[in-house]
All heavy atoms as TSV, in Angstrom:
chain	resi	resn	atom	element	x	y	z
A	1	MET	N	N	-0.170	-15.249	-1.705
A	1	MET	CA	C	0.119	-15.017	-0.292
A	1	MET	C	C	1.113	-13.870	-0.117
A	1	MET	O	O	0.890	-12.981	0.703
A	1	MET	CB	C	0.659	-16.322	0.318
A	1	MET	CG	C	0.998	-16.207	1.765
A	1	MET	SD	S	-0.494	-16.017	2.749
A	1	MET	CE	C	0.180	-15.967	4.347
A	2	ILE	N	N	2.210	-13.915	-0.895
A	2	ILE	CA	C	3.226	-12.860	-0.763
A	2	ILE	C	C	2.662	-11.524	-1.237
A	2	ILE	O	O	3.004	-10.473	-0.687
A	2	ILE	CB	C	4.521	-13.242	-1.523
A	2	ILE	CG1	C	5.655	-12.263	-1.190
A	2	ILE	CG2	C	4.313	-13.249	-3.003
A	2	ILE	CD1	C	6.439	-12.648	-0.010
A	3	HIS	N	N	1.793	-11.571	-2.234
A	3	HIS	CA	C	1.162	-10.352	-2.737
A	3	HIS	C	C	0.329	-9.682	-1.642
A	3	HIS	O	O	0.340	-8.459	-1.495
A	3	HIS	CB	C	0.300	-10.673	-3.964
A	3	HIS	CG	C	-0.268	-9.465	-4.622
A	3	HIS	ND1	N	-1.480	-8.927	-4.251
A	3	HIS	CD2	C	0.215	-8.669	-5.598
A	3	HIS	CE1	C	-1.721	-7.873	-4.990
A	3	HIS	NE2	N	-0.701	-7.687	-5.828
A	4	THR	N	N	-0.377	-10.480	-0.871
A	4	THR	CA	C	-1.200	-9.940	0.213
A	4	THR	C	C	-0.336	-9.307	1.298
A	4	THR	O	O	-0.647	-8.211	1.796
A	4	THR	CB	C	-2.066	-11.062	0.821
A	4	THR	OG1	O	-2.820	-11.674	-0.217
A	4	THR	CG2	C	-2.981	-10.528	1.894
A	5	ILE	N	N	0.742	-9.959	1.662
A	5	ILE	CA	C	1.639	-9.435	2.700
A	5	ILE	C	C	2.250	-8.109	2.254
A	5	ILE	O	O	2.287	-7.136	3.016
A	5	ILE	CB	C	2.732	-10.470	3.042
A	5	ILE	CG1	C	2.107	-11.690	3.707
A	5	ILE	CG2	C	3.802	-9.850	3.936
A	5	ILE	CD1	C	3.065	-12.855	3.882
A	6	LEU	N	N	2.721	-8.069	0.999
A	6	LEU	CA	C	3.323	-6.841	0.494
A	6	LEU	C	C	2.293	-5.711	0.397
A	6	LEU	O	O	2.609	-4.559	0.672
A	6	LEU	CB	C	3.967	-7.091	-0.872
A	6	LEU	CG	C	5.201	-7.995	-0.872
A	6	LEU	CD1	C	5.629	-8.289	-2.303
A	6	LEU	CD2	C	6.334	-7.371	-0.086
A	7	SER	N	N	1.079	-6.056	0.014
A	7	SER	CA	C	0.029	-5.043	-0.082
A	7	SER	C	C	-0.341	-4.487	1.282
A	7	SER	O	O	-0.596	-3.287	1.434
A	7	SER	CB	C	-1.208	-5.625	-0.755
A	7	SER	OG	O	-0.918	-5.993	-2.079
A	8	VAL	N	N	-0.370	-5.351	2.287
A	8	VAL	CA	C	-0.678	-4.894	3.646
A	8	VAL	C	C	0.463	-4.028	4.183
A	8	VAL	O	O	0.226	-3.029	4.864
A	8	VAL	CB	C	-0.951	-6.107	4.571
A	8	VAL	CG1	C	-1.008	-5.690	6.026
A	8	VAL	CG2	C	-2.242	-6.793	4.156
A	9	LEU	N	N	1.709	-4.375	3.859
A	9	LEU	CA	C	2.847	-3.571	4.288
A	9	LEU	C	C	2.884	-2.207	3.601
A	9	LEU	O	O	3.422	-1.244	4.157
A	9	LEU	CB	C	4.157	-4.306	3.994
A	9	LEU	CG	C	4.583	-5.376	4.975
A	9	LEU	CD1	C	5.841	-6.064	4.474
A	9	LEU	CD2	C	4.836	-4.770	6.339
A	10	GLN	N	N	2.309	-2.127	2.415
A	10	GLN	CA	C	2.340	-0.880	1.660
A	10	GLN	C	C	1.592	0.246	2.382
A	10	GLN	O	O	1.993	1.401	2.298
A	10	GLN	CB	C	1.746	-1.113	0.264
A	10	GLN	CG	C	1.902	0.032	-0.684
A	10	GLN	CD	C	3.303	0.171	-1.235
A	10	GLN	OE1	O	4.244	-0.462	-0.790
A	10	GLN	NE2	N	3.440	1.031	-2.204
A	11	VAL	N	N	0.542	-0.100	3.104
A	11	VAL	CA	C	-0.278	0.923	3.781
A	11	VAL	C	C	0.519	1.650	4.876
A	11	VAL	O	O	0.572	2.884	4.872
A	11	VAL	CB	C	-1.581	0.307	4.327
A	11	VAL	CG1	C	-2.358	1.313	5.148
A	11	VAL	CG2	C	-2.420	-0.241	3.193
A	12	PRO	N	N	1.165	0.960	5.823
A	12	PRO	CA	C	1.929	1.715	6.827
A	12	PRO	C	C	3.158	2.411	6.245
A	12	PRO	O	O	3.545	3.479	6.725
A	12	PRO	CB	C	2.327	0.667	7.866
A	12	PRO	CG	C	2.093	-0.647	7.258
A	12	PRO	CD	C	1.104	-0.471	6.160
A	13	ILE	N	N	3.743	1.839	5.203
A	13	ILE	CA	C	4.884	2.506	4.565
A	13	ILE	C	C	4.420	3.812	3.934
A	13	ILE	O	O	5.064	4.853	4.082
A	13	ILE	CB	C	5.559	1.585	3.542
A	13	ILE	CG1	C	6.230	0.401	4.239
A	13	ILE	CG2	C	6.590	2.350	2.722
A	13	ILE	CD1	C	6.769	-0.655	3.293
A	14	ALA	N	N	3.289	3.763	3.229
A	14	ALA	CA	C	2.756	4.973	2.604
A	14	ALA	C	C	2.379	6.013	3.651
A	14	ALA	O	O	2.644	7.203	3.481
A	14	ALA	CB	C	1.546	4.622	1.744
A	15	ALA	N	N	1.769	5.568	4.748
A	15	ALA	CA	C	1.416	6.492	5.823
A	15	ALA	C	C	2.673	7.115	6.429
A	15	ALA	O	O	2.690	8.305	6.770
A	15	ALA	CB	C	0.603	5.766	6.896
A	16	GLY	N	N	3.731	6.325	6.560
A	16	GLY	CA	C	4.992	6.843	7.081
A	16	GLY	C	C	5.601	7.880	6.160
A	16	GLY	O	O	6.105	8.916	6.626
A	17	VAL	N	N	5.564	7.642	4.855
A	17	VAL	CA	C	6.090	8.616	3.902
A	17	VAL	C	C	5.296	9.916	3.989
A	17	VAL	O	O	5.872	11.010	4.034
A	17	VAL	CB	C	6.064	8.054	2.455
A	17	VAL	CG1	C	6.371	9.144	1.443
A	17	VAL	CG2	C	7.039	6.912	2.306
A	18	ILE	N	N	3.982	9.807	4.032
A	18	ILE	CA	C	3.139	11.000	4.120
A	18	ILE	C	C	3.449	11.774	5.394
A	18	ILE	O	O	3.624	13.002	5.380
A	18	ILE	CB	C	1.652	10.618	4.064
A	18	ILE	CG1	C	1.309	10.082	2.676
A	18	ILE	CG2	C	0.761	11.801	4.426
A	18	ILE	CD1	C	-0.044	9.426	2.587
A	19	PHE	N	N	3.526	11.075	6.514
A	19	PHE	CA	C	3.814	11.719	7.794
A	19	PHE	C	C	5.170	12.425	7.777
A	19	PHE	O	O	5.295	13.573	8.205
A	19	PHE	CB	C	3.762	10.675	8.911
A	19	PHE	CG	C	4.117	11.203	10.261
A	19	PHE	CD1	C	3.249	12.027	10.955
A	19	PHE	CD2	C	5.335	10.876	10.850
A	19	PHE	CE1	C	3.580	12.529	12.205
A	19	PHE	CE2	C	5.670	11.361	12.103
A	19	PHE	CZ	C	4.794	12.188	12.773
A	20	LEU	N	N	6.192	11.740	7.266
A	20	LEU	CA	C	7.536	12.313	7.254
A	20	LEU	C	C	7.633	13.508	6.317
A	20	LEU	O	O	8.299	14.497	6.632
A	20	LEU	CB	C	8.558	11.240	6.870
A	20	LEU	CG	C	8.800	10.178	7.941
A	20	LEU	CD1	C	9.585	9.012	7.358
A	20	LEU	CD2	C	9.506	10.768	9.141
A	21	VAL	N	N	6.965	13.436	5.170
A	21	VAL	CA	C	6.999	14.559	4.244
A	21	VAL	C	C	6.280	15.765	4.849
A	21	VAL	O	O	6.726	16.906	4.703
A	21	VAL	CB	C	6.387	14.161	2.882
A	21	VAL	CG1	C	6.125	15.381	2.018
A	21	VAL	CG2	C	7.305	13.191	2.156
A	22	LEU	N	N	5.188	15.521	5.547
A	22	LEU	CA	C	4.466	16.629	6.167
A	22	LEU	C	C	5.246	17.263	7.315
A	22	LEU	O	O	4.997	18.424	7.661
A	22	LEU	CB	C	3.096	16.164	6.658
A	22	LEU	CG	C	2.076	15.885	5.552
A	22	LEU	CD1	C	0.795	15.325	6.158
A	22	LEU	CD2	C	1.792	17.143	4.756
A	23	LEU	N	N	6.170	16.538	7.916
A	23	LEU	CA	C	7.006	17.123	8.963
A	23	LEU	C	C	8.004	18.134	8.407
A	23	LEU	O	O	8.442	19.031	9.124
A	23	LEU	CB	C	7.769	16.030	9.718
A	23	LEU	CG	C	7.000	15.279	10.777
A	23	LEU	CD1	C	7.887	14.192	11.384
A	23	LEU	CD2	C	6.507	16.197	11.867
A	24	HIS	N	N	8.353	17.985	7.128
A	24	HIS	CA	C	9.273	18.931	6.505
A	24	HIS	C	C	8.571	20.262	6.332
A	24	HIS	O	O	7.392	20.334	6.015
A	24	HIS	CB	C	9.729	18.417	5.129
A	24	HIS	CG	C	10.703	17.304	5.204
A	24	HIS	ND1	N	12.045	17.502	5.351
A	24	HIS	CD2	C	10.537	15.970	5.147
A	24	HIS	CE1	C	12.660	16.339	5.385
A	24	HIS	NE2	N	11.749	15.391	5.266
A	25	SER	N	N	9.330	21.319	6.526
A	25	SER	CA	C	8.808	22.656	6.295
A	25	SER	C	C	9.513	23.257	5.097
A	25	SER	O	O	10.416	22.652	4.515
A	25	SER	CB	C	9.037	23.540	7.517
A	25	SER	OG	O	8.247	23.094	8.584
A	26	GLY	N	N	9.159	24.486	4.792
A	26	GLY	CA	C	9.818	25.178	3.706
A	26	GLY	C	C	11.254	25.497	4.059
A	26	GLY	O	O	11.748	25.187	5.136
A	27	LYS	N	N	11.932	26.177	3.136
A	27	LYS	CA	C	13.334	26.509	3.357
A	27	LYS	C	C	13.511	27.513	4.491
A	27	LYS	O	O	14.579	27.637	5.044
A	27	LYS	CB	C	13.940	27.066	2.077
A	27	LYS	CG	C	14.042	26.058	0.968
A	27	LYS	CD	C	14.753	26.640	-0.218
A	27	LYS	CE	C	14.818	25.604	-1.307
A	27	LYS	NZ	N	16.142	25.146	-1.577
A	28	ASP	N	N	12.457	28.233	4.841
A	28	ASP	CA	C	12.577	29.261	5.873
A	28	ASP	C	C	12.636	28.696	7.277
A	28	ASP	O	O	13.429	29.130	8.094
A	28	ASP	CB	C	11.398	30.233	5.793
A	28	ASP	CG	C	11.408	31.012	4.494
A	28	ASP	OD1	O	12.489	31.120	3.887
A	28	ASP	OD2	O	10.334	31.488	4.097
A	29	ALA	N	N	11.801	27.701	7.575
A	29	ALA	CA	C	11.659	27.285	8.967
A	29	ALA	C	C	12.372	25.964	9.239
A	29	ALA	O	O	13.395	25.928	9.885
A	29	ALA	CB	C	10.186	27.160	9.327
A	30	GLY	N	N	11.833	24.865	8.800
A	30	GLY	CA	C	12.390	23.572	9.135
A	30	GLY	C	C	11.967	23.142	10.526
A	30	GLY	O	O	11.179	23.800	11.201
A	31	MET	N	N	12.474	22.011	10.955
A	31	MET	CA	C	12.107	21.479	12.268
A	31	MET	C	C	12.608	22.384	13.389
A	31	MET	O	O	11.936	22.556	14.393
A	31	MET	CB	C	12.691	20.076	12.460
A	31	MET	CG	C	11.985	19.013	11.664
A	31	MET	SD	S	10.300	18.757	12.195
A	31	MET	CE	C	10.577	17.975	13.764
A	32	SER	N	N	13.788	22.966	13.233
A	32	SER	CA	C	14.305	23.810	14.304
A	32	SER	C	C	13.449	25.057	14.462
A	32	SER	O	O	13.254	25.546	15.568
A	32	SER	CB	C	15.753	24.197	14.023
A	32	SER	OG	O	15.854	24.885	12.790
A	33	GLY	N	N	12.901	25.576	13.386
A	33	GLY	CA	C	12.019	26.730	13.474
A	33	GLY	C	C	10.700	26.382	14.137
A	33	GLY	O	O	10.087	27.217	14.797
A	34	ALA	N	N	10.250	25.160	13.955
A	34	ALA	CA	C	8.985	24.742	14.544
A	34	ALA	C	C	9.078	24.675	16.069
A	34	ALA	O	O	8.095	24.873	16.764
A	34	ALA	CB	C	8.569	23.380	13.992
A	35	PHE	N	N	10.259	24.393	16.581
A	35	PHE	CA	C	10.430	24.275	18.028
A	35	PHE	C	C	11.121	25.486	18.627
A	35	PHE	O	O	11.511	25.476	19.784
A	35	PHE	CB	C	11.213	23.004	18.371
A	35	PHE	CG	C	10.456	21.750	18.039
A	35	PHE	CD1	C	10.832	20.975	16.966
A	35	PHE	CD2	C	9.350	21.370	18.775
A	35	PHE	CE1	C	10.132	19.826	16.644
A	35	PHE	CE2	C	8.647	20.228	18.464
A	35	PHE	CZ	C	9.038	19.457	17.394
A	36	GLY	N	N	11.323	26.543	17.832
A	36	GLY	CA	C	11.904	27.775	18.354
A	36	GLY	C	C	13.388	27.731	18.573
A	36	GLY	O	O	13.939	28.531	19.292
A	37	VAL	N	N	14.070	26.778	17.955
A	37	VAL	CA	C	15.517	26.673	18.090
A	37	VAL	C	C	16.117	27.003	16.735
A	37	VAL	O	O	16.324	26.140	15.906
A	37	VAL	CB	C	15.944	25.253	18.524
A	37	VAL	CG1	C	17.444	25.186	18.721
A	37	VAL	CG2	C	15.209	24.840	19.778
A	38	GLY	N	N	16.359	28.257	16.487
A	38	GLY	CA	C	16.873	28.668	15.187
A	38	GLY	C	C	18.379	28.540	15.115
A	38	GLY	O	O	19.087	28.630	16.110
A	39	VAL	N	N	18.882	28.338	13.912
A	39	VAL	CA	C	20.320	28.311	13.672
A	39	VAL	C	C	20.675	29.664	13.088
A	39	VAL	O	O	20.161	30.055	12.041
A	39	VAL	CB	C	20.696	27.166	12.697
A	39	VAL	CG1	C	22.180	27.183	12.418
A	39	VAL	CG2	C	20.255	25.836	13.265
A	40	ALA	N	N	21.560	30.395	13.753
A	40	ALA	CA	C	21.832	31.778	13.366
A	40	ALA	C	C	22.449	31.867	11.976
A	40	ALA	O	O	21.936	32.553	11.102
A	40	ALA	CB	C	22.766	32.416	14.400
A	41	GLY	N	N	23.531	31.183	11.742
A	41	GLY	CA	C	24.213	31.289	10.464
A	41	GLY	C	C	23.620	30.391	9.404
A	41	GLY	O	O	23.616	30.716	8.229
A	42	GLY	N	N	23.132	29.241	9.788
A	42	GLY	CA	C	22.592	28.292	8.842
A	42	GLY	C	C	23.660	27.569	8.043
A	42	GLY	O	O	23.348	26.854	7.103
A	43	SER	N	N	24.935	27.771	8.360
A	43	SER	CA	C	26.006	27.165	7.581
A	43	SER	C	C	26.251	25.706	7.968
A	43	SER	O	O	26.975	25.006	7.278
A	43	SER	CB	C	27.301	27.961	7.759
A	43	SER	OG	O	27.695	27.927	9.121
A	44	SER	N	N	25.673	25.264	9.058
A	44	SER	CA	C	25.906	23.889	9.496
A	44	SER	C	C	25.074	22.889	8.714
A	44	SER	O	O	25.226	21.691	8.891
A	44	SER	CB	C	25.606	23.758	10.998
A	44	SER	OG	O	24.217	23.964	11.224
A	45	GLY	N	N	24.163	23.369	7.873
A	45	GLY	CA	C	23.355	22.466	7.068
A	45	GLY	C	C	22.123	21.965	7.786
A	45	GLY	O	O	21.511	21.013	7.359
A	46	GLY	N	N	21.749	22.565	8.860
A	46	GLY	CA	C	20.553	22.152	9.586
A	46	GLY	C	C	20.908	21.407	10.853
A	46	GLY	O	O	22.043	21.016	11.083
A	47	SER	N	N	19.897	21.230	11.655
A	47	SER	CA	C	20.115	20.559	12.928
A	47	SER	C	C	20.193	19.052	12.734
A	47	SER	O	O	19.872	18.521	11.672
A	47	SER	CB	C	18.983	20.903	13.899
A	47	SER	OG	O	17.780	20.306	13.455
A	48	LEU	N	N	20.605	18.380	13.760
A	48	LEU	CA	C	20.686	16.922	13.727
A	48	LEU	C	C	19.312	16.319	13.504
A	48	LEU	O	O	19.159	15.340	12.759
A	48	LEU	CB	C	21.298	16.407	15.035
A	48	LEU	CG	C	21.406	14.889	15.190
A	48	LEU	CD1	C	22.337	14.324	14.122
A	48	LEU	CD2	C	21.904	14.539	16.569
A	49	MET	N	N	18.287	16.924	14.099
A	49	MET	CA	C	16.927	16.421	13.943
A	49	MET	C	C	16.478	16.524	12.482
A	49	MET	O	O	15.848	15.614	11.958
A	49	MET	CB	C	15.963	17.192	14.850
A	49	MET	CG	C	14.577	16.604	14.855
A	49	MET	SD	S	13.364	17.312	15.979
A	49	MET	CE	C	14.123	18.657	16.770
A	50	GLU	N	N	16.823	17.620	11.814
A	50	GLU	CA	C	16.453	17.790	10.415
A	50	GLU	C	C	17.186	16.795	9.522
A	50	GLU	O	O	16.603	16.256	8.576
A	50	GLU	CB	C	16.738	19.215	9.960
A	50	GLU	CG	C	15.782	20.228	10.546
A	50	GLU	CD	C	16.176	21.654	10.231
A	50	GLU	OE1	O	17.299	21.872	9.729
A	50	GLU	OE2	O	15.368	22.540	10.499
A	51	ARG	N	N	18.451	16.559	9.794
A	51	ARG	CA	C	19.216	15.589	8.997
A	51	ARG	C	C	18.661	14.185	9.185
A	51	ARG	O	O	18.548	13.414	8.229
A	51	ARG	CB	C	20.696	15.645	9.370
A	51	ARG	CG	C	21.385	16.892	8.840
A	51	ARG	CD	C	22.890	16.802	8.949
A	51	ARG	NE	N	23.354	16.528	10.304
A	51	ARG	CZ	C	23.719	17.451	11.180
A	51	ARG	NH1	N	23.666	18.724	10.848
A	51	ARG	NH2	N	24.137	17.120	12.380
A	52	ASN	N	N	18.308	13.843	10.434
A	52	ASN	CA	C	17.708	12.529	10.676
A	52	ASN	C	C	16.340	12.419	10.027
A	52	ASN	O	O	15.976	11.352	9.502
A	52	ASN	CB	C	17.598	12.255	12.172
A	52	ASN	CG	C	18.935	11.913	12.780
A	52	ASN	OD1	O	19.830	11.430	12.103
A	52	ASN	ND2	N	19.087	12.171	14.063
A	53	LEU	N	N	15.569	13.491	10.015
A	53	LEU	CA	C	14.274	13.493	9.338
A	53	LEU	C	C	14.465	13.258	7.845
A	53	LEU	O	O	13.718	12.496	7.234
A	53	LEU	CB	C	13.550	14.821	9.590
A	53	LEU	CG	C	12.196	14.997	8.917
A	53	LEU	CD1	C	11.206	13.947	9.415
A	53	LEU	CD2	C	11.663	16.386	9.169
A	54	ASP	N	N	15.479	13.880	7.271
A	54	ASP	CA	C	15.780	13.653	5.853
A	54	ASP	C	C	16.134	12.192	5.601
A	54	ASP	O	O	15.672	11.585	4.627
A	54	ASP	CB	C	16.948	14.535	5.406
A	54	ASP	CG	C	16.579	15.992	5.324
A	54	ASP	OD1	O	15.373	16.305	5.265
A	54	ASP	OD2	O	17.501	16.835	5.322
A	55	ARG	N	N	16.946	11.626	6.467
A	55	ARG	CA	C	17.358	10.219	6.295
A	55	ARG	C	C	16.172	9.269	6.391
A	55	ARG	O	O	16.044	8.336	5.596
A	55	ARG	CB	C	18.407	9.855	7.343
A	55	ARG	CG	C	19.723	10.544	7.116
A	55	ARG	CD	C	20.715	10.211	8.212
A	55	ARG	NE	N	21.934	10.996	8.029
A	55	ARG	CZ	C	22.643	11.507	9.004
A	55	ARG	NH1	N	22.277	11.317	10.264
A	55	ARG	NH2	N	23.727	12.204	8.748
A	56	TRP	N	N	15.288	9.493	7.373
A	56	TRP	CA	C	14.111	8.637	7.527
A	56	TRP	C	C	13.166	8.783	6.344
A	56	TRP	O	O	12.560	7.803	5.892
A	56	TRP	CB	C	13.384	8.947	8.836
A	56	TRP	CG	C	14.035	8.301	10.017
A	56	TRP	CD1	C	14.810	8.905	10.953
A	56	TRP	CD2	C	13.978	6.921	10.370
A	56	TRP	NE1	N	15.239	7.984	11.871
A	56	TRP	CE2	C	14.744	6.746	11.541
A	56	TRP	CE3	C	13.362	5.806	9.813
A	56	TRP	CZ2	C	14.900	5.519	12.161
A	56	TRP	CZ3	C	13.522	4.576	10.441
A	56	TRP	CH2	C	14.277	4.449	11.583
A	57	THR	N	N	13.036	10.005	5.842
A	57	THR	CA	C	12.162	10.232	4.695
A	57	THR	C	C	12.693	9.498	3.470
A	57	THR	O	O	11.934	8.850	2.742
A	57	THR	CB	C	12.033	11.740	4.401
A	57	THR	OG1	O	11.588	12.407	5.581
A	57	THR	CG2	C	11.054	11.994	3.281
A	58	ILE	N	N	13.993	9.579	3.240
A	58	ILE	CA	C	14.601	8.875	2.108
A	58	ILE	C	C	14.446	7.371	2.274
A	58	ILE	O	O	14.103	6.659	1.319
A	58	ILE	CB	C	16.081	9.279	1.960
A	58	ILE	CG1	C	16.186	10.732	1.513
A	58	ILE	CG2	C	16.807	8.358	0.996
A	58	ILE	CD1	C	17.582	11.305	1.596
A	59	LEU	N	N	14.672	6.865	3.480
A	59	LEU	CA	C	14.535	5.432	3.731
A	59	LEU	C	C	13.115	4.958	3.433
A	59	LEU	O	O	12.918	3.959	2.734
A	59	LEU	CB	C	14.902	5.105	5.183
A	59	LEU	CG	C	14.649	3.665	5.621
A	59	LEU	CD1	C	15.628	2.717	4.945
A	59	LEU	CD2	C	14.710	3.533	7.117
A	60	PHE	N	N	12.115	5.671	3.945
A	60	PHE	CA	C	10.729	5.264	3.719
A	60	PHE	C	C	10.352	5.393	2.253
A	60	PHE	O	O	9.583	4.582	1.737
A	60	PHE	CB	C	9.779	6.078	4.608
A	60	PHE	CG	C	9.493	5.415	5.927
A	60	PHE	CD1	C	10.426	5.431	6.947
A	60	PHE	CD2	C	8.294	4.769	6.142
A	60	PHE	CE1	C	10.179	4.822	8.160
A	60	PHE	CE2	C	8.029	4.154	7.361
A	60	PHE	CZ	C	8.974	4.179	8.368
A	61	ALA	N	N	10.871	6.415	1.570
A	61	ALA	CA	C	10.571	6.570	0.145
A	61	ALA	C	C	11.168	5.423	-0.664
A	61	ALA	O	O	10.520	4.889	-1.578
A	61	ALA	CB	C	11.097	7.907	-0.356
A	62	VAL	N	N	12.376	5.018	-0.328
A	62	VAL	CA	C	13.006	3.878	-1.020
A	62	VAL	C	C	12.238	2.594	-0.713
A	62	VAL	O	O	11.986	1.778	-1.618
A	62	VAL	CB	C	14.498	3.758	-0.624
A	62	VAL	CG1	C	15.092	2.450	-1.097
A	62	VAL	CG2	C	15.278	4.942	-1.187
A	63	LEU	N	N	11.854	2.393	0.548
A	63	LEU	CA	C	11.057	1.213	0.899
A	63	LEU	C	C	9.734	1.197	0.136
A	63	LEU	O	O	9.297	0.138	-0.339
A	63	LEU	CB	C	10.770	1.192	2.402
A	63	LEU	CG	C	11.882	0.744	3.317
A	63	LEU	CD1	C	11.462	0.914	4.775
A	63	LEU	CD2	C	12.263	-0.691	3.043
A	64	PHE	N	N	9.113	2.363	0.000
A	64	PHE	CA	C	7.856	2.459	-0.735
A	64	PHE	C	C	8.059	2.054	-2.197
A	64	PHE	O	O	7.282	1.275	-2.753
A	64	PHE	CB	C	7.310	3.883	-0.647
A	64	PHE	CG	C	5.990	4.066	-1.332
A	64	PHE	CD1	C	4.820	3.719	-0.699
A	64	PHE	CD2	C	5.925	4.590	-2.617
A	64	PHE	CE1	C	3.593	3.889	-1.326
A	64	PHE	CE2	C	4.711	4.761	-3.248
A	64	PHE	CZ	C	3.540	4.413	-2.599
A	65	GLY	N	N	9.124	2.556	-2.806
A	65	GLY	CA	C	9.407	2.223	-4.199
A	65	GLY	C	C	9.726	0.753	-4.404
A	65	GLY	O	O	9.213	0.110	-5.329
A	66	VAL	N	N	10.559	0.206	-3.535
A	66	VAL	CA	C	10.929	-1.210	-3.641
A	66	VAL	C	C	9.719	-2.102	-3.410
A	66	VAL	O	O	9.510	-3.092	-4.127
A	66	VAL	CB	C	12.070	-1.541	-2.641
A	66	VAL	CG1	C	12.294	-3.034	-2.529
A	66	VAL	CG2	C	13.342	-0.833	-3.050
A	67	ASN	N	N	8.901	-1.749	-2.438
A	67	ASN	CA	C	7.706	-2.539	-2.149
A	67	ASN	C	C	6.713	-2.468	-3.308
A	67	ASN	O	O	6.064	-3.455	-3.641
A	67	ASN	CB	C	7.054	-2.069	-0.852
A	67	ASN	CG	C	6.097	-3.083	-0.294
A	67	ASN	OD1	O	6.286	-4.284	-0.450
A	67	ASN	ND2	N	5.058	-2.613	0.364
A	68	THR	N	N	6.601	-1.306	-3.931
A	68	THR	CA	C	5.718	-1.161	-5.078
A	68	THR	C	C	6.170	-2.047	-6.227
A	68	THR	O	O	5.364	-2.744	-6.865
A	68	THR	CB	C	5.661	0.310	-5.538
A	68	THR	OG1	O	5.211	1.113	-4.457
A	68	THR	CG2	C	4.747	0.479	-6.730
A	69	ILE	N	N	7.462	-2.043	-6.507
A	69	ILE	CA	C	8.001	-2.899	-7.573
A	69	ILE	C	C	7.810	-4.371	-7.222
A	69	ILE	O	O	7.471	-5.194	-8.082
A	69	ILE	CB	C	9.488	-2.563	-7.824
A	69	ILE	CG1	C	9.588	-1.163	-8.424
A	69	ILE	CG2	C	10.131	-3.592	-8.735
A	69	ILE	CD1	C	10.983	-0.616	-8.505
A	70	ALA	N	N	8.008	-4.713	-5.949
A	70	ALA	CA	C	7.810	-6.107	-5.523
A	70	ALA	C	C	6.353	-6.535	-5.678
A	70	ALA	O	O	6.084	-7.682	-6.062
A	70	ALA	CB	C	8.267	-6.283	-4.078
A	71	ILE	N	N	5.425	-5.632	-5.399
A	71	ILE	CA	C	4.000	-5.961	-5.568
A	71	ILE	C	C	3.705	-6.224	-7.037
A	71	ILE	O	O	2.963	-7.161	-7.373
A	71	ILE	CB	C	3.116	-4.826	-5.014
A	71	ILE	CG1	C	3.170	-4.820	-3.489
A	71	ILE	CG2	C	1.658	-5.000	-5.463
A	71	ILE	CD1	C	2.486	-3.617	-2.856
A	72	ILE	N	N	4.284	-5.434	-7.922
A	72	ILE	CA	C	4.052	-5.608	-9.354
A	72	ILE	C	C	4.649	-6.921	-9.844
A	72	ILE	O	O	4.040	-7.630	-10.667
A	72	ILE	CB	C	4.656	-4.421	-10.140
A	72	ILE	CG1	C	3.866	-3.154	-9.809
A	72	ILE	CG2	C	4.639	-4.687	-11.638
A	72	ILE	CD1	C	4.513	-1.886	-10.349
A	73	LYS	N	N	5.805	-7.301	-9.325
A	73	LYS	CA	C	6.489	-8.521	-9.775
A	73	LYS	C	C	5.823	-9.790	-9.290
A	73	LYS	O	O	5.860	-10.820	-9.953
A	73	LYS	CB	C	7.954	-8.508	-9.320
A	73	LYS	CG	C	8.787	-7.435	-9.949
A	73	LYS	CD	C	9.024	-7.731	-11.407
A	73	LYS	CE	C	9.910	-6.653	-12.000
A	73	LYS	NZ	N	10.062	-6.813	-13.424
A	74	PHE	N	N	5.219	-9.757	-8.097
A	74	PHE	CA	C	4.644	-10.982	-7.532
A	74	PHE	C	C	3.170	-11.066	-7.735
A	74	PHE	O	O	2.376	-10.316	-7.782
A	74	PHE	CB	C	4.949	-11.113	-6.032
A	74	PHE	CG	C	6.400	-11.378	-5.751
A	74	PHE	CD1	C	7.202	-10.403	-5.221
A	74	PHE	CD2	C	6.935	-12.610	-6.037
A	74	PHE	CE1	C	8.543	-10.645	-4.949
A	74	PHE	CE2	C	8.275	-12.870	-5.767
A	74	PHE	CZ	C	9.078	-11.882	-5.233
């Protein structure tokens, strides 16, 4: 039963990771470049939206890894 629940959860987690990774751009543009809001100096480390995108991507990647290990264990 738990194996089925974890396997079903794996699909939206994987889709979320794919979606979030595809939102990332190369070092030249980023999210701010996609919306025409460039950072002149670039010394701030990116916009708030880019930092939040990084955080969500890391969160989903960790959830994907933990869920994968849980599927293997159960």
